[in-house]
LUMVEXDREN-347360 format. One record per residue (C-alpha): z, y negated, x negated; residue in one letter. Coordinates in steps of 0.1 Angstrom, whole numbers, plus 5000, padded with zeros to 4 digits. Layout:
N
ZYXa;...
***
This chain:
577
500150034999m;501049714973l;497749854953k;495249774982a;497349414988a;496349354953q;493249414959d;492949244987m;494648944973s;492148974942s;489448984964t;490448624985a;491048484947g;487648604938a;486148394973q;488148144968l;487348084934v;483948124943t;483747794967e;485647584943l;483047624922q;480647564943q;482047244953i;483047104918v;480547284899g;481247574875h;481647384842h;485047244861h;486747574874v;488447714852l;489948074853t;489948234814e;493548284802d;492248084773g;490747794790a;493347744815t;496447704791l;496947364785p;497147274820y;499647604824r;501947514796r;503847194799g;503746914777f;507547004759r;508347264791f;506747494812g;504247764814e;503047974841g;500348174858r;497348014875a;494248174894l;492047864884a;492347524869v;489747294890v;488346934879m;487046754908p;484746464901g;485146264931s;487746184956l;485746384983v;485346694959e;489346664957q;489646674996w;487546934996r;489547134971v;493047114994l;491347155021q;489447465002a;493347554990c;495047535018v;492747755043k;492748025017a;496547985018g;497247924980v;500347684961i;498447394949v;499747174922i;498646834917m;498546784878q;497346454863a;497946384825a;500646694820n;502946464801t;505646534818g;508846664798l;510646874825t;507447104835g;507146944865g;502946944864s;502847294857t;503547664869p;506947804861d;506748124853g;504948434875n;507648404902t;505148284935y;504648464964d;501348334965r;498348234941d;498547904925v;495947664920v;496047374895i;494247044907v;493746824879h;492646494882g;491946294849m;487846314856r;488445994882m;490245724862r;488745464885t;490845134892i;490344844910h;491744494907l;492244314942i;493743954949g;492343844915e;494344144899g;497744084909r;497544434925q;495344774914v;494145064937v;494745354911c;492745674915l;494246004901p;493045994862g;494145634852a;496345584827t;499145364819l;497545294785d;493945254806q;495244974830l;497144794805e;494044724787n;492344644822m;494844384828l;495344224792r;492043994794p;493443824828i;496643774811g;498444034835r;500244374822e;501444724848p;504744794857h;505245014821s;503644934788v;503845134755i;507145174743g;508245274780s;505945574790s;504145844766c;500645854753i;498345884774g;500345934807a;498945874846s;499745594866v;500445934893f;502546054874g;504945714868g;504245704908v;505146044917s;508446084892n;510345734895n;509645694861s;512045404848g;511045264816g;511745024791a;511044714812l;514744584826v;513244324854r;510844634870r;513144954876g;511245334884p;507445304893a;507445244931y;505345144957t;504945204995d;501245245001m;499245544991a;496345735001l;497546085006f;496946405018a;499846655037q;500446975052v;501946945087s;504147235098d;501047355113r;499247405083g;496647145091e;495746955060l;495346535071q;494746245053l;497645985056v;495745625049n;498845395042h;497445175009l;497744895037g;493344815035i;491844915066e;489245175060l;487945365090g;489145715107g;486645945086d;488346105059p;485846135036e;484245795046e;487845675035i;487745825001l;484445724995k;484945365005r;487945404985v;486145534951e;483545274946e;486745014957g;484944894987n;487144635004f;486744335017p;489544085019e;489544115057a;490644465056s;493044435029i;496544385042s;498944135021w;502544215038n;501444625037a;505044665014g;506144664984r;503944714952g;507044784932h;510944774933d;511844404934d;515144444943d;515944584907y;516344314884a;519344254908r;520444554912h;520744614873v;522544284871r;525644414892d;527844574857v;530644604877n;528944854902a;530345264898d;527045384901t;523745404877p;521445194881a;518645384884r;518245774886y;515846004902n;517746094932a;518145764945d;516545754979l;515745424981r;513445464953r;511545774971l;509245694998h;506045905006e;504145904974g;506945734956a;509246014938g;507346284959c;507046514927a;503846664936g;504946774970k;501746564982l;497946544978g;497846164962l;494645994963f;495045674954a;498045434949v;498645034951r;500344824927l;501344494918d;501044404881t;502644164864f;502343794846e;502143904810a;505243754789e;503543504757k;504943484725d;508043694731p;511143714704v;512344034693v;516144014678f;517544344663y;521144414665i;522944654642g;526944754649t;529244994642n;531244964671q;530445114706t;532244864723d;530344564707v;527344654723l;528444744760e;529744394754d;526744224747v;525244484776r;527644304799r;527443994794h;523143974791i;523344104824l;525943914844s;525543594823s;522043534811f;520043284832a;516843484824e;516743874821l;515744014790p;512044194793i;513544474777a;516444594753g;516144954740e;519245134717y;518345344689l;521445564667h;521345594636r;520445924633d;517345914658a;516145594632f;516245864605n;514346144623i;511545914637a;511345734605e;510246084590k;508946314615y;507645994637g;505645834606k;502245984614d;502345884653t;503645504640f;500945454613v;497945634632i;499145364664i;499445054638r;495945154624m;493945244658i;495845154685g;496945364716t;493045404728k;492145684711r;494745864713l;494746074742p;491546184727a;493046284690m;495846454711f;493146684728a;491346764698m;495546844680k;495947094711n;492247224710a;493147314668f;496447444675d;494947704706r;492247794677l;494947864650a;496948064676d;493948274681r;493048344642i;496448474633g;496948444602f;497248044604l;501747934610p;502547774643r;501947464645h;500047424617f;498647084629s;502246944628d;502847094597r;499346914581f;500246604598m;503846604582q;502546694552f;499946424550m;502646164565s;504446214527h;500845994513f;501345694536f;503145414528p;506545324539q;506045184572h;508945044587l;510444624575p;513044594546a;515544454573r;515444754593m;515844984567r;518644784558d;520244754589y;520145154590r;522045164557d;524744914571r;525144994613f;525345324631e;524045184664h;520744964667h;519744724697l;516644554702m;516244274727l;512844164737k;513543814756v;511043564770s;509843244748a;511943054778s;515043264770g;514943284734a;517342984726q;519943124753e;519943474734a;519643304702r;523043104712d;524643354720f;524643614694l;525443374672k;528543294692s;528943694694h;528743804658f;530743524643a;533743724659t;532844074662h;531544344638e;527744384636g;525144144631a;521644054639f;518043884627f;515043764647e;512643924642c;508943804631t;506143884654p;505344184633d;508944324625e;509044264663g;506544514676a;507344754646k;510844814660a;509444874696f;507145124679l;509745254661h;511645324685r;508745484711f;508345734680a;511345854681a;510546024715a;508546294702g;510246294665a;512546594680a;509546744692v;508146734657r;511146814639y;511547204658r;507747234650n;508447244617v;511347384613h;511247714635t;512647894611d;515647694619t;515447564652t;516047734683e;514547464704n;515247124722i;517947114748v;516746744762a;518146544788l;517946224805d;521346034817v;522045734837a;525145634831l;527245414855r;526545074857r;530544984850n;530945264820d;532445074792q;532945444772d;528945514772w;528445694738f;528846064739e;531046234713v;530746614722l;533346914716p;533047124684r;532247444698d;529247254715i;528147024681d;528347324656d;525347474681e;523447134671i;521547104640i;520846684647v;521246464678k;518946224688l;519945954707y;517845694718y;517645454755g;517145204777h;520445044772f;520444724793l;519944974825c;522045244808h;519845514809v;520245754779m;517646014761h;519446264740q;517746514724d;519646824707y;517947014684v;519347374686v;520047604654r;518447894653k;519948224674g;521748024703y;520648004738d;519147684751c;519447704782m;523347834778a;524347524758l;522647304784e;524347474812h;527747354791r;527047024788m;525946934825l;529846964833p;530546674810l;528346424823l;529246524856d;533046414846r;531746034835r;530046024867g;526446044851a;523646164870r;520646324859y;517746324854p;517145894856a;513745894851e;511746194845h;512146384878n;513946724886f;510746944875g;512447334870h;514947204844l;517347054866y;518647104903a;517546864928a;520646794952p;520446894991d;519046535005d;516446484983v;515546884987l;515246765026a;513146465017l;510846735000y;510546995029r;509946635052q;506846565030l;505746955026d;506847165052p;504947465041c;505947455009n;502547474994c;502447164972f;504347214937n;506847504951p;509847524933g;510447184919i;514347074919g;514747434913q;514147514951a;513147854966t;508847874957k;508748064988r;505947985020r;508047765044n;511047755019w;511948075030v;514948135009a;514448374979e;515848714980s;519148844959v;518849114938g;
***
């Protein structure tokens, strides 16, 4: 009986693959394990099986793909750039009750400017870097910019995962306005247009008009909803609140496409853009006392007339690891910018897959080679930053607008006249290098692990939102946990009290068990997690968030298992034993 069911499933799967090939073309439907692996394996975590990876080239093709998948009763995982850190855009193992189809949207990279660039309508493959470059000539910028996001990260990924970023005034990526597909509790696929743009009633006509950017002024409602979290600047200033400023389970910042975690089939999102800051000023702060930095944070947020642009924290150990293991990333970005980096990383991944097949080359050969080559690069960090590294354990990079620079300058002079530590005002080149070094720290732990596979087991990466009134913010681990870790990298968005904590675990220790011992320590501190990377398959979502997911996706056919929920059709509970 089981064999007959498997044969039937195999036949239905083959029929679906054929139909998908007819919709998007044979070259854009991948089924071989080697070809699908980059889409089935997460950037840092997660891997599972998939019947196929489908790459639609238009919104109409994506609609038809979803229709075919829903009709066939398979699971759909919507995927953009696959740069997430918690496995939320890839399958999770082989424990699904239906076949899985990954719908990869990166062929659809269109961005439309509306309202003279005050807002944008982005399609599934649009990247933050692409959007940043499009807006720069008109003096505007997107919600997130380099330094607060992954290289190649997509706009959809940020919105779907309620991602935060480094820019203090803007909060998590958010919009009320989206165009999406949703499966009803009757199993029917429907297109929902909440873009605030009148596009007609026929789904394929709507999708064609969005693709073309056919938006007459009269069709656009400028009161359709918010294109960003416009309350965050006030919210983050409340330094006496006993809750975090932002975290993924905050229902106030979850609405339809925003924070949907792939439980909808997104086609387009409408977002606000922001006037670019001219001539910002960066102050580099160092101290050996955590309470000094906390005093700085509380004063800035509660007293400054104008909020800073960004305030990024970096611990000395993270500084050192990033200096060595993020050097090539730093140098390459300085040399060629960010535009060509996604293609370079794609080439690197393709080379690694080829090396794995060849067999005689060591694992992560490209990382080892690039790390070796980085030794020949000249010193890349300014002397004043390296001097502060030697003198101070804790580092804060404070970026302020030109109009707010004097207030910051006066405060820092007064503060450090009576407190331990020091600061200096960066030149424009020093400021750019300081934030780029902080950005490089985000990938340094992965490089360290890939180069030292003989001594490292893996990485435990925590994404933590501390309470806004938490003055004892720096983590001190118990000895029994600390002994299992080779190096700890602490960095984060300090003014928002969002910390990224990467732990490189010693060989032979169970990373999952170690994480499970760490999380209760955070619970006791009133912290929330994840802060901005979403639950993926690593974190358990709370009941109210799972209730929202069930509302968005009653059949549990989009990205099941997110937040460690059941993967079964119609949210049927997993069997025990």
